[in-house]
C-alpha positions in Angstrom: -90.8 17.2 35.9 -92.4 17.6 32.5 -91.9 15.3 29.6 -89.6 17.9 28.0 -87.1 17.7 30.8 -84.2 15.3 30.7 -82.4 14.4 33.9 -78.8 15.5 34.1 -76.8 12.2 34.1 -73.6 13.7 35.3 -75.0 15.5 38.5 -76.6 14.3 41.7 -78.3 16.1 44.7 -76.9 15.6 48.2 -79.0 15.5 51.4 -78.2 19.2 52.0 -79.6 20.2 48.6 -76.2 20.8 46.9 -75.1 19.4 43.6 -71.9 17.4 42.9 -70.7 15.6 39.7 -71.9 12.1 39.4 -69.1 9.5 39.0 -69.2 7.6 35.8 -68.8 3.9 36.2 -67.4 1.9 33.3 -67.2 -1.8 33.0 -64.1 -3.7 31.7 -65.9 -4.2 28.5 -66.1 -0.4 28.2 -62.4 0.0 28.7 -61.7 -2.7 26.0 -63.8 -0.8 23.5 -62.0 2.5 24.2 -58.6 0.8 23.8 -59.6 -0.7 20.5 -61.0 2.6 19.2 -57.8 4.4 20.2 -55.5 1.9 18.5 -57.6 2.1 15.4 -57.4 5.9 15.2 -53.6 5.8 15.7 -53.2 3.1 13.1 -55.3 5.0 10.6 -53.3 8.2 11.2 -49.9 6.6 10.8 -51.0 4.6 7.8 -52.3 7.8 6.1 -48.8 9.3 6.7 -47.2 6.4 4.8 -49.8 6.4 2.1 -49.8 10.0 1.3 -46.2 11.1 2.2 -43.7 11.1 -0.7 -41.2 8.2 -0.5 -37.9 7.9 -2.3 -37.5 4.6 -3.9 -33.9 3.5 -4.8 -33.7 1.4 -7.9 -30.8 0.1 -10.0 -29.5 2.2 -12.9 -29.3 0.3 -16.2 -27.2 1.0 -19.2 -25.7 -1.0 -22.1 -22.3 -1.7 -23.7 -21.1 -3.5 -26.7 -18.6 -6.4 -26.9 -15.6 -5.1 -28.8 -12.4 -6.4 -30.3 -9.3 -4.5 -29.6 -5.8 -4.4 -28.2 -5.5 -4.8 -24.5 -2.6 -4.2 -22.1 -2.0 -6.3 -19.0 -0.2 -4.6 -16.1 1.0 -5.1 -12.5 0.9 -2.4 -9.8 4.1 -2.0 -7.7 4.3 0.2 -4.6 7.6 1.2 -3.0 10.1 4.0 -2.4 12.6 6.0 -4.4 16.3 5.6 -3.9 19.4 6.7 -5.8 20.6 4.2 -8.4 24.1 5.0 -7.5 25.1 4.9 -3.9 28.4 4.3 -2.1 28.5 3.3 1.6 32.1 4.3 2.7 34.1 3.1 5.7 37.7 3.2 6.7 39.3 -0.2 6.1 42.3 0.5 8.3 42.3 1.3 12.0 43.3 4.6 13.6 42.0 7.8 15.1 40.0 10.2 13.0 41.8 13.5 12.6 39.8 15.2 9.9 36.2 15.2 8.6 36.1 17.4 5.5 32.4 17.2 4.6 28.9 17.3 6.0 25.5 15.9 4.9 24.1 17.6 1.9 27.4 18.7 0.5 28.2 18.2 -3.1 31.6 16.6 -3.9 33.6 15.5 -6.9 35.2 12.2 -7.6 38.5 11.8 -5.6 37.7 14.6 -3.2 38.8 14.0 0.4 35.9 13.2 2.8 37.7 12.2 6.1 41.2 11.2 7.3 42.7 9.1 10.2 46.1 9.5 11.8 48.5 8.0 9.3 51.9 8.2 11.1 52.0 4.5 11.9 51.0 3.6 8.4 53.7 5.9 6.9 56.3 4.1 9.1 55.1 0.8 7.8 55.7 2.0 4.2 59.3 3.1 5.2 60.0 -0.3 6.7 58.6 -2.1 3.7 60.8 0.0 1.4 63.9 -0.9 3.4 63.0 -4.6 3.3 62.6 -4.5 -0.4 66.0 -2.8 -0.8 67.6 -5.5 1.3 66.0 -8.3 -0.6 67.2 -6.8 -3.9 70.7 -6.5 -2.6 70.7 -10.1 -1.5 69.5 -11.2 -4.8 72.3 -9.3 -6.5 74.9 -11.1 -4.3 73.7 -14.6 -5.0 73.0 -14.1 -8.7 76.7 -14.2 -9.6 78.0 -17.1 -7.6 75.1 -18.8 -5.8 73.4 -22.0 -6.6 70.3 -22.2 -8.6 68.3 -22.9 -5.4 69.8 -19.8 -3.6 69.0 -17.6 -6.6 65.4 -18.8 -6.6 65.1 -18.2 -2.9 66.5 -14.7 -3.2 64.1 -13.9 -6.0 61.2 -15.1 -3.9 62.3 -12.7 -1.1 62.2 -9.8 -3.5 58.7 -10.7 -4.7 57.5 -10.9 -1.1 59.1 -7.6 -0.2 57.4 -6.0 -3.2 54.0 -7.3 -2.1 54.5 -6.1 1.5 55.4 -2.6 0.2 52.3 -2.5 -2.0 50.1 -3.5 0.9 51.7 -0.8 3.1 51.1 1.8 0.5 47.5 0.8 0.0 46.9 1.0 3.8 48.5 4.5 3.8 46.3 5.5 0.9 43.2 4.1 2.8 43.9 6.5 5.7 42.1 9.1 3.6 38.5 8.4 2.6 37.7 9.8 -0.8 34.6 10.2 -3.0 34.3 7.4 -5.4 32.2 9.5 -7.8 30.8 12.9 -8.2 27.6 13.2 -6.1 26.1 14.4 -2.8 27.0 13.4 0.7 23.9 11.8 2.1 25.1 11.1 5.7 28.1 11.4 7.9 28.5 9.1 10.9 32.1 9.8 11.9 33.7 12.6 13.9 37.2 13.8 14.9 38.5 11.7 17.7 36.6 8.5 16.8 38.6 5.3 16.7 38.1 3.2 13.5 38.4 -0.5 13.9 39.5 -1.1 10.3 37.1 -4.1 10.0 34.6 -2.1 8.0 34.4 -2.1 4.2 33.3 0.3 1.5 30.9 -0.5 -1.2 28.8 1.0 -3.9 25.7 0.0 -5.9 24.3 1.1 -9.2 21.2 0.4 -11.3 19.5 -1.7 -8.6 22.2 -4.4 -8.3 25.0 -4.3 -5.8 28.5 -4.1 -7.3 31.6 -3.7 -5.1 33.4 -0.6 -6.2 35.5 1.5 -3.9 39.1 2.6 -3.1 39.7 -0.1 -0.6 37.6 -3.2 -0.9 34.8 -4.7 -3.1 32.5 -5.7 -0.2 29.2 -3.8 -0.2 27.9 -2.7 3.2 24.5 -1.3 4.2 24.0 2.4 4.5 23.0 2.0 8.2 26.6 0.9 9.1 28.4 3.3 6.7 30.6 6.1 8.1 29.8 8.2 5.1 27.1 7.6 2.5 27.6 9.2 -1.0 24.8 9.2 -3.5 24.2 10.5 -7.0 21.0 12.6 -7.2 20.7 12.4 -11.0 19.6 8.8 -11.5 16.9 7.1 -9.5 15.2 3.7 -8.9 12.0 2.5 -7.3 12.4 -0.4 -4.9 9.1 -2.1 -4.3 7.4 -5.5 -3.9 4.8 -7.6 -5.7 2.7 -10.6 -4.5 3.2 -14.2 -5.5 0.3 -14.0 -7.9 2.0 -11.3 -10.0 5.6 -12.6 -9.8 5.4 -14.9 -12.9 4.3 -11.9 -15.1 7.2 -9.7 -14.0 10.5 -9.7 -16.1 13.5 -7.4 -16.4 13.2 -5.0 -19.3 9.4 -4.4 -19.0 8.3 -0.8 -19.4 6.8 1.0 -16.4 5.2 4.3 -15.5 6.2 5.6 -12.1 4.3 8.2 -10.1 6.0 10.1 -7.3 4.8 13.4 -5.8 2.1 13.6 -8.4 4.7 13.5 -11.2 4.9 10.7 -13.8 8.2 9.2 -15.0 9.0 6.4 -17.4 11.2 3.5 -16.4 12.2 -0.1 -16.9 12.2 -3.1 -14.6 15.8 -3.8 -13.6 15.5 -6.9 -11.4 12.8 -9.2 -10.0 13.8 -11.1 -6.9 12.7 -14.7 -6.3 13.4 -14.9 -2.5 10.2 -13.9 -0.6 9.8 -11.8 2.5 6.7 -11.9 4.6 4.4 -9.0 5.5 2.7 -8.4 8.8 -0.3 -10.5 7.7 1.9 -13.4 6.6 1.6 -12.8 2.8 4.7 -13.4 0.7 6.1 -10.5 -1.3 9.0 -10.4 -3.7 11.4 -7.5 -4.3 11.3 -5.6 -7.6 13.6 -2.8 -8.8 12.5 -0.3 -11.5 15.0 2.1 -12.9 13.7 5.6 -13.8 14.8 6.6 -17.3 17.0 9.7 -17.7 18.2 12.1 -15.1 16.0 13.9 -12.6 16.4 16.7 -10.1 14.2 17.5 -7.1 13.7 13.9 -6.0 14.5 12.6 -2.5 15.5 9.2 -1.2 12.7 7.5 0.7 9.9 9.2 -1.2 6.8 7.0 -1.6 6.2 6.0 -5.2 4.0 3.7 -7.2 4.5 2.1 -10.6 2.4 0.4 -13.3 4.4 -2.2 -15.1 3.2 -3.3 -18.6 3.5 -7.1 -18.5 1.9 -7.9 -21.9 0.0 -6.5 -24.9 -2.6 -8.6 -26.7 -4.3 -8.0 -30.0 -7.8 -8.9 -31.2 -9.2 -9.5 -27.7 -13.0 -9.5 -27.2 -13.9 -7.7 -24.0 -16.9 -6.2 -22.2 -17.1 -4.2 -19.1 -16.6 -6.4 -16.0 -19.7 -4.8 -14.4 -21.8 -6.6 -17.0 -20.8 -10.1 -15.8 -22.6 -11.9 -13.0 -23.3 -15.4 -11.8 -26.5 -17.5 -11.8 -26.7 -21.1 -10.7 -22.9 -21.3 -10.5 -22.7 -20.2 -14.1 -21.0 -17.0 -15.5 -23.6 -15.1 -17.4 -24.4 -11.7 -19.0 -27.7 -10.2 -20.0 -27.7 -9.9 -23.7 -29.9 -7.2 -25.4 -31.2 -7.7 -28.9 -32.2 -5.0 -31.5 -35.7 -4.8 -30.2 -34.6 -4.3 -26.6 -35.5 -7.8 -25.4 -33.1 -9.3 -22.9 -31.7 -12.9 -22.7 -29.5 -14.3 -19.9 -26.5 -15.8 -21.8 -23.8 -18.0 -20.4 -20.2 -16.8 -21.2 -16.7 -18.0 -20.6 -14.2 -15.4 -19.4 -10.4 -15.0 -19.8 -8.0 -12.3 -18.7 -9.0 -9.1 -16.8 -7.7 -5.8 -18.1 -8.6 -3.1 -15.6 -12.4 -2.6 -15.8 -12.7 -4.9 -18.8 -12.8 -8.7 -19.0 -12.0 -10.9 -21.9 -14.9 -13.1 -23.3 -13.6 -16.3 -24.8 -17.0 -17.7 -25.7 -20.7 -16.8 -25.6 -20.6 -13.4 -27.3 -19.4 -11.9 -30.6 -18.1 -8.5 -31.5 -21.0 -6.0 -31.6 -23.3 -7.9 -29.2 -25.0 -5.6 -26.7 -25.0 -6.5 -23.0 -26.9 -4.9 -20.1 -25.1 -3.4 -17.1 -27.1 -2.8 -13.9 -25.6 -0.6 -11.2 -27.4 -1.6 -8.1 -27.9 0.8 -5.1 -25.8 0.2 -2.1 -28.5 1.0 0.4 -32.4 0.8 0.4 -33.1 2.6 3.7 -35.2 5.8 3.7 -36.5 8.1 6.3 -40.0 6.7 5.9 -38.9 3.1 6.5 -37.6 4.2 9.9 -41.0 5.5 10.9 -42.6 2.3 9.7 -40.7 0.3 12.2 -42.1 2.3 15.0 -45.6 2.0 13.6 -45.6 -1.8 13.5 -44.3 -2.2 17.0 -46.7 0.3 18.6 -49.8 -1.0 17.1 -49.0 -4.6 17.7 -48.3 -4.0 21.4 -51.6 -2.1 22.0 -53.8 -4.7 20.3 -52.2 -7.5 22.2 -52.9 -5.9 25.6 -56.5 -5.1 24.6 -57.2 -8.7 23.5 -56.2 -9.8 27.0 -59.2 -8.1 28.5 -57.3 -5.7 30.7 -55.7 -2.3 30.0 -51.9 -2.1 30.0 -50.1 -0.7 33.0 -48.7 2.2 31.0 -50.0 4.3 28.1 -49.2 3.3 24.5 -50.4 3.6 21.0 -53.2 1.1 21.6 -53.5 1.3 25.4 -55.2 3.4 28.1 -54.0 4.5 31.5 -54.2 1.8 34.1 -56.4 2.3 37.1 
């Protein structure tokens, strides 16, 4: 072999003269070097991706606002449902079998119109008997008036009075055998049918303007609509029945103005009543009933419709306010960032008062015309690139750790080589 020839390091000659590839033998030190080199190449590649790829950086948006004196309005939000201001829950107050039902739900009626009737034959007989008893009492009084003693005359007169009361009661019962509309309105529900037996223990009642007031042809006791045989409502005037929390109760008073929204339509109204007996919600919080009367008459509204109201609880003049977003805390102090005419900023302690929607009253620390800084901070700082960065850190760290141990990992990775 001449000095120009270089032996092929990857072939060897067998005893029969053929050639086969020569096996490369590598020491553990060689494997370690390969692993380190591979990890370095992967790290450089991924690092270059982060270095040269465009990344979106989320930063806060800053603006300014001025402290201003003005008139502010305090308000309380009320959620509830609409219901008619005038409603009568009618029941027969005498017993008997229902023989006629003259109306159905949704029907318009006028005051005094017949709604339903029970068998009145027994009641008519009672009237006849009461009339006869009264006639007898009067005759007896005439007999004793001329010749009887003073005591006998007084007793006869008392019998006449008793007979008159019995007749009046019998006539009222006969009148109550027919259920009539107590005002012009609409029949909301009918829960009685021909053949039903009435117990006579029920009562009829009506309510108006958010407060219950007994008013019917039979008795002055108000009943709930769920137990009424016929419910009559007026669809001209309405009210919102809602609730407020304990924190807002002290600010609520009858007569306060309100703006009511129902079915995307706004109405004006006035607080009619504010209850002081609490009811508990499902989460245990105490709420108090509030009734708001809608002003004027309205058509196209329906009982049970969800509605909301904003009640004006106070109007205040010469109040210094800034946007609530400009206020923050630092070291347990309430502070704002004040901006001077040159643009320099100073963290300034302030004292706050009432909150009016998105504005807060400043009672000390600022003057009218002072400029404050508002920083709107991003809600999230995650980006697509940061997700890739997490994979990069884990992969490189695992590979180098295995290489440092002097043996290749059992499985391939960013910094490893196949195990033998």
